[in-house]
C-alpha positions as CSV (number, residue, x, y, z in Angstrom):
1,M,-22.5,-9.0,7.9
2,F,-20.3,-10.2,4.9
3,I,-18.6,-7.8,2.3
4,S,-16.0,-8.7,-0.3
5,D,-14.5,-7.5,-3.5
6,V,-14.4,-3.7,-2.9
7,H,-11.2,-3.3,-4.8
8,L,-10.1,-0.2,-3.1
9,G,-7.2,1.3,-5.2
10,S,-9.1,0.7,-8.4
11,K,-11.4,3.2,-10.4
12,A,-14.0,0.9,-10.7
13,A,-14.5,0.7,-6.9
14,K,-18.2,2.0,-5.5
15,A,-16.7,3.4,-2.6
16,E,-19.4,6.1,-1.9
17,F,-22.1,3.4,-2.1
18,L,-20.3,1.2,0.5
19,I,-19.9,4.2,2.8
20,D,-23.6,5.0,2.8
21,F,-24.3,1.2,3.1
22,L,-22.1,1.2,6.1
23,R,-23.8,4.3,7.6
24,Y,-27.2,2.5,7.5
25,H,-26.1,-1.2,8.4
26,D,-24.3,-2.3,11.6
27,A,-23.3,-5.7,13.0
28,D,-21.5,-7.3,16.0
29,I,-19.5,-9.5,13.7
30,I,-18.2,-8.2,10.2
31,Y,-16.5,-10.3,7.6
32,L,-14.4,-8.9,4.9
33,V,-14.3,-11.7,2.6
34,G,-11.3,-10.8,0.4
35,D,-10.2,-8.4,-2.5
36,I,-11.0,-5.5,-0.1
37,V,-7.8,-3.6,-1.4
38,D,-6.8,-4.2,-5.1
39,G,-3.1,-4.5,-4.7
40,W,-2.8,-5.7,-8.5
41,R,-3.9,-2.3,-9.6
42,L,-2.2,-0.3,-7.1
43,R,1.1,-1.8,-8.3
44,R,0.3,-0.5,-11.7
45,A,-0.9,2.9,-10.8
46,W,-1.7,4.5,-7.7
47,H,-5.2,5.4,-7.3
48,W,-6.5,6.3,-3.7
49,P,-9.0,9.1,-3.3
50,Q,-10.3,10.1,-0.1
51,S,-13.6,8.1,-0.6
52,H,-11.4,4.9,-0.4
53,N,-9.6,6.2,2.8
54,D,-13.1,6.9,4.2
55,V,-14.1,3.2,3.8
56,V,-11.2,2.1,5.7
57,Q,-11.8,4.6,8.4
58,K,-15.5,3.6,8.6
59,L,-14.5,0.0,9.2
60,L,-11.7,0.9,11.7
61,R,-14.4,3.0,13.7
62,K,-16.9,-0.1,13.8
63,A,-14.0,-2.2,15.2
64,R,-13.1,0.5,17.9
65,K,-16.9,0.6,18.8
66,G,-16.6,-3.1,19.5
67,A,-17.4,-4.9,16.2
68,S,-15.5,-8.2,15.6
69,I,-14.1,-7.7,12.1
70,T,-12.1,-10.5,10.3
71,Y,-10.3,-9.6,7.1
72,I,-10.2,-12.7,4.8
73,A,-7.4,-12.2,2.3
74,G,-8.1,-12.8,-1.4
75,N,-6.2,-12.7,-4.6
76,H,-6.0,-9.1,-5.3
77,D,-5.1,-8.5,-1.6
78,E,-2.6,-11.6,-1.2
79,F,-0.1,-9.6,0.5
80,A,-2.3,-9.8,3.6
81,R,-2.0,-13.7,3.7
82,Q,1.4,-13.0,5.4
83,F,-0.1,-11.3,8.4
84,Q,-2.6,-14.2,9.4
85,G,-3.4,-13.9,13.1
86,V,-2.2,-10.2,13.2
87,H,-4.5,-7.5,14.4
88,F,-4.8,-4.2,12.8
89,G,-6.7,-1.6,14.3
90,G,-8.9,-4.3,15.9
91,I,-9.2,-6.1,12.5
92,V,-7.7,-9.7,12.4
93,V,-6.3,-11.3,9.3
94,A,-7.1,-14.6,8.3
95,D,-7.1,-17.0,5.3
96,R,-10.5,-18.6,6.2
97,A,-12.8,-18.8,9.2
98,I,-15.8,-20.6,10.5
99,H,-18.8,-18.7,11.3
100,E,-21.6,-20.1,13.4
101,T,-25.2,-18.6,12.7
102,A,-27.8,-17.9,15.2
103,D,-29.7,-21.0,14.2
104,G,-26.5,-23.2,14.8
105,K,-25.2,-23.7,11.3
106,R,-21.5,-23.8,10.6
107,L,-20.3,-21.8,7.6
108,L,-16.8,-21.7,5.9
109,V,-16.0,-18.4,5.2
110,I,-13.2,-18.2,2.3
111,H,-12.7,-15.7,-0.7
112,G,-12.5,-18.5,-3.2
113,D,-9.6,-17.6,-5.6
114,Q,-8.0,-20.9,-4.2
115,F,-10.5,-22.8,-6.5
116,D,-10.0,-20.6,-9.7
117,T,-7.6,-22.9,-11.8
118,V,-6.9,-19.7,-13.9
119,V,-5.6,-17.5,-10.9
120,H,-3.4,-20.5,-9.7
121,N,-2.2,-22.2,-12.8
122,A,-1.8,-19.4,-15.3
123,R,-1.1,-16.3,-13.5
124,W,-0.3,-14.3,-16.8
125,L,-3.8,-15.4,-18.1
126,A,-5.2,-14.0,-14.8
127,Y,-3.3,-10.6,-15.1
128,L,-4.6,-10.5,-18.9
129,G,-8.1,-11.1,-17.7
130,D,-7.7,-8.4,-15.4
131,H,-6.7,-6.0,-18.0
132,A,-9.7,-7.1,-19.9
133,Y,-12.0,-6.6,-16.8
134,D,-10.7,-3.0,-16.4
135,A,-12.0,-2.4,-20.2
136,A,-15.4,-3.8,-19.1
137,M,-15.5,-1.6,-16.1
138,L,-14.7,1.5,-18.8
139,V,-17.7,0.5,-20.6
140,N,-19.6,0.3,-17.3
141,R,-18.7,3.8,-16.4
142,V,-19.7,5.1,-19.7
143,V,-23.2,3.2,-19.4
144,T,-23.6,4.4,-15.8
145,R,-22.9,8.3,-16.8
146,L,-25.3,8.0,-19.7
147,R,-28.0,6.7,-17.3
148,Q,-27.4,9.3,-14.8
149,L,-27.8,12.0,-17.3
150,L,-31.0,10.4,-18.4
151,G,-32.1,10.3,-14.8
152,L,-32.0,6.4,-14.7
153,P,-30.9,4.3,-11.7
154,Y,-27.6,2.5,-11.7
155,W,-27.3,-0.7,-13.7
156,S,-24.4,-2.8,-14.3
157,F,-23.7,-3.7,-17.9
158,S,-20.8,-6.1,-16.9
159,S,-23.2,-7.9,-14.4
160,W,-25.6,-8.2,-17.2
161,A,-23.1,-9.6,-19.6
162,K,-21.8,-12.1,-16.9
163,V,-25.1,-13.9,-16.4
164,N,-26.0,-13.8,-20.4
165,V,-22.6,-15.1,-21.9
166,K,-22.7,-18.8,-21.9
167,K,-19.0,-19.3,-21.0
168,A,-19.4,-16.8,-18.0
169,V,-22.5,-18.6,-16.8
170,N,-20.5,-22.1,-17.1
171,F,-17.6,-20.8,-15.1
172,I,-19.9,-19.6,-12.4
173,G,-21.7,-22.8,-12.2
174,S,-18.3,-24.8,-12.0
175,F,-17.1,-22.3,-9.3
176,Q,-20.3,-22.8,-7.3
177,T,-20.0,-26.8,-7.4
178,M,-16.3,-26.6,-6.4
179,L,-17.1,-24.3,-3.4
180,A,-20.0,-26.5,-2.3
181,E,-17.5,-29.7,-2.5
182,E,-15.2,-27.7,-0.2
183,A,-17.8,-27.3,2.4
184,R,-18.4,-30.7,2.4
185,R,-14.8,-31.6,2.9
186,S,-14.7,-29.3,5.6
187,H,-17.6,-30.6,7.4
188,V,-19.7,-27.7,7.5
189,D,-23.3,-26.8,6.7
190,G,-22.4,-24.1,4.0
191,I,-19.8,-21.7,2.6
192,I,-19.7,-17.9,2.1
193,C,-17.2,-16.5,-0.4
194,G,-16.8,-13.8,-3.1
195,H,-14.2,-13.5,-5.8
196,I,-16.5,-14.1,-9.1
197,H,-18.6,-10.9,-8.3
198,H,-21.9,-12.7,-8.6
199,A,-24.1,-12.7,-5.5
200,A,-26.2,-15.6,-4.9
201,I,-27.7,-17.8,-2.2
202,E,-28.2,-21.2,-3.3
203,N,-28.5,-24.8,-2.1
204,F,-26.4,-27.7,-3.5
205,G,-27.9,-30.7,-1.9
206,D,-27.1,-30.6,1.8
207,V,-24.9,-27.4,1.4
208,Q,-25.8,-23.9,1.3
209,Y,-23.7,-21.7,-1.1
210,I,-23.4,-18.1,-0.5
211,N,-21.6,-15.4,-2.6
212,T,-21.4,-11.8,-1.2
213,G,-21.1,-10.2,-4.6
214,D,-19.0,-7.2,-5.0
215,W,-18.8,-3.3,-4.7
216,V,-17.5,-2.8,-8.2
217,E,-20.5,-4.0,-10.3
218,S,-23.4,-5.0,-8.2
219,C,-22.9,-3.2,-4.9
220,T,-24.2,-6.2,-2.7
221,A,-23.5,-7.6,0.8
222,V,-24.9,-10.4,2.8
223,V,-26.3,-10.0,6.2
224,E,-27.4,-12.6,8.7
225,H,-30.9,-11.8,10.5
226,F,-31.2,-12.3,14.2
227,D,-32.9,-15.7,13.3
228,G,-29.9,-16.9,11.3
229,R,-31.6,-16.4,8.0
230,M,-29.0,-14.9,5.3
231,E,-29.9,-12.3,2.8
232,I,-28.5,-10.5,0.0
233,L,-28.9,-6.7,0.2
234,T,-28.4,-4.3,-2.8
235,W,-27.1,-0.7,-2.3
236,A,-26.7,0.7,-5.7
237,Q,-27.4,4.4,-4.8
238,V,-26.3,7.0,-2.2
239,L,-29.4,8.1,0.0
240,P,-29.6,11.6,1.0
241,E,-29.5,11.2,4.6
242,A,-28.3,8.5,7.1
243,P,-29.8,7.9,10.6
244,D,-28.0,8.7,13.9
245,E,-27.7,5.1,14.7
246,P,-27.3,2.3,11.9
247,F,-29.2,-0.9,12.1
248,I,-29.2,-4.3,10.4
249,P,-30.5,-5.4,8.0
250,L,-32.4,-2.5,6.1
251,L,-33.7,-3.1,2.6
252,L,-33.0,-0.2,0.1
253,E,-36.7,0.0,-1.0
254,D,-38.0,-0.2,2.6
255,R,-36.2,2.4,4.7
256,V,-38.7,2.5,7.7
257,G,-38.5,0.0,10.5
258,Q,-36.1,-2.5,11.8
259,A,-36.1,-6.1,10.6
260,A,-36.5,-8.7,13.3
């Protein structure tokens, strides 16, 4: 199971949705693919409600029960990069990892900020963009609240804008191309990343590109089926009851039965 961009410590984090997702899904191997904790926002203003602590406790509980959990550091939680190889409650920190699927493919797991030129070459612009993103999330919360009052399901305005604004689409395309090239340089079959909050599974020639999405806008994770097939799951609501034993993977619209 691959989860990224939770941004705990920010008001935009959909912690309740992620907690519910983790109740219904389990895995022997879990990758936290960066930006799990939002150190940028915590430095500006402390925000850590109980639900954010519950996410951490839920993951630690899975590690205690035997799950292998790897924390890949991102740019918002770059403080973790100084602890590579260190175990915290059964969770090991790394900058990147190689995951081998059930059908024998080797996938590079990396957050992806290393290939964002703005993050690395113009930090001030990245921070400015982060403030602009906060404004977009405020609009998102207003839209979400209005839809709740109207009895409509969750819908992300910011995700919609991202795939409809030309410059954003061009950036996503460029990012995907760079990550696919990194997979080739690393002599692997594909790459799993996060960072841009845009879930996708695509093939670039002989390389598979997989982005886990996020838990701020789209509420998505990537899971590997028992036959090695990869799938994006969306969990944009909290279900009323959770089973006694979670299983993987489970589609939101098909809650009955276990996938092969």
